[in-house]
C-alpha positions, 0 to 999 in steps of 0.5 A, spaced: 500 500 500 502 506 497 504 510 503 504 505 508 510 505 514 510 497 514 509 492 509 506 485 509 507 480 504 505 473 504 509 468 501 506 461 502 506 460 510 511 466 511 509 473 513 514 478 511 514 484 515 518 490 512 519 497 516 518 502 510 521 508 512 528 507 508 529 515 508 529 515 516 533 508 516 526 505 518 526 510 525 520 508 529 515 514 529 508 514 531 505 511 524 510 506 524 509 503 531 501 503 530 502 499 523 507 495 526 503 493 532 497 492 528 500 488 523 503 483 528 497 482 532 493 480 525 499 475 524 499 472 531 492 471 530 492 468 523 493 460 523 495 460 516 501 464 518 507 459 520 513 463 520 514 471 520 520 475 517 522 482 520 526 486 516 527 494 514 527 497 507 533 500 504 538 497 507 537 499 514 534 494 519 531 500 524 535 506 527 530 506 533 525 511 536 525 517 531 528 522 535 525 528 531 518 526 533 521 525 540 524 532 540 517 535 538 513 531 544 518 533 549 517 540 547 509 539 546 507 535 552 513 532 556 509 529 561 506 524 556 512 524 551 514 517 554 507 514 554 509 510 547 514 505 551 508 502 555 503 503 549 507 501 543 514 498 544 511 494 550 506 490 546 510 490 539 516 486 543 511 482 547 508 480 540 514 478 537 517 474 543 510 470 545 506 469 538 505 462 537 510 461 531 517 463 530 520 470 528 526 471 524 529 478 524 533 480 517 538 485 520 542 489 515 545 496 516 543 500 522 540 496 528 540 500 534 536 502 540 529 500 540 531 497 533 536 492 537 531 490 542 526 488 536 532 484 533 533 481 540 525 479 541 525 475 535 527 468 535 532 467 530 537 473 527 540 473 520 546 479 520 549 482 514 556 483 515 556 490 514 550 491 520 552 496 525 549 494 532 548 498 538 544 500 545 544 507 544 540 509 549 545 512 554 548 516 549 542 520 549 541 520 556 536 514 557 536 507 559 533 501 556 526 500 553 523 494 549 525 489 553 533 490 552 535 490 559 533 483 559 534 480 552 541 483 552 543 481 559 540 474 557 544 473 551 551 476 553 551 476 560 551 481 565 558 484 565 558 485 557 551 488 558 553 493 562 559 495 558 554 495 552 549 499 555 553 504 559 558 506 554 553 505 548 559 504 543 557 500 536 559 493 535 559 488 529 555 482 528 561 478 528 562 481 535 555 480 537 555 472 535 562 471 539 559 475 545 552 470 545 547 474 541 545 468 536 545 469 529 548 467 522 552 472 519 552 473 511 554 478 506 550 483 505 547 481 498 545 474 501 541 477 507 534 477 504 535 470 501 538 467 507 533 470 512 527 468 507 530 461 506 530 460 514 523 463 515 521 458 510 524 452 513 521 454 520 514 455 516 514 448 514 516 445 521 512 443 527 508 450 529 505 447 535 512 444 537 515 451 536 510 455 540 511 450 546 518 451 546 518 458 545 514 458 552 518 454 555 524 457 554 521 464 556 518 462 562 525 458 564 528 464 567 523 464 573 522 457 575 525 452 579 527 445 576 521 442 579 516 447 576 520 446 569 519 439 569 512 439 570 511 445 565 515 440 560 511 434 561 504 438 560 507 441 554 509 434 551 502 431 553 499 437 549 504 436 543 503 428 543 495 429 541 497 433 535 497 430 528 504 433 526 507 428 532 503 422 530 505 423 523 512 424 524 513 418 528 510 414 523 515 417 518 520 416 522 518 408 523 518 408 515 524 411 514 521 417 511 522 425 512 516 428 516 511 433 512 509 437 518 502 441 517 502 446 523 497 442 527 
């Protein structure tokens, strides 16, 4: 749609979501955040979508909050300038992290601030070698939002997270992977193809198993071993009743590759 800040394209069971403000390195203004949240809500509720691909138009992934809009909000209504953190960023990140299907981020160019938080909220990442990553928040006198204080710390550890947040220095995809931010690093010209192939692979997989796995991993941080074992048992029991599990067992016994239907 002309003028859309967020584009959604269907390719079979993959929904490709593209931030579409290339002239602003896909910085997040009010229109973009609203369209992104609505797109993710629709995709999360659509059972025919079995994987999601999040990317940015024009070579950049996302430069975080649009600071021109933020500066105007500080001048016009400083008391509500940060309402967007709870009203927009929190639901967007929650949708990415918890929707019952895998989400792949294709990260090229600029990926800083809330943009980095969006990438870390996704399940898998593919980085272009020339991507520039950073937390950015402290460089403008702010702290983390969009879940970054949790997702970054869980990825790289507390000490490294303190360094990345407090110094706000940029870092490379190779460093990110070395420090624990999981992702594949590819040449820029291979980013789109590699990410789409990965999303397609996930879309052809056991969707219900992916959803249960996402929940177990996310909840593991707040549970003891006994609660974890009980949660795993319940999840396995639910998956044991799916058509995908029954078909996969039969395929294994008959030395065939399973064909998952997402149910």
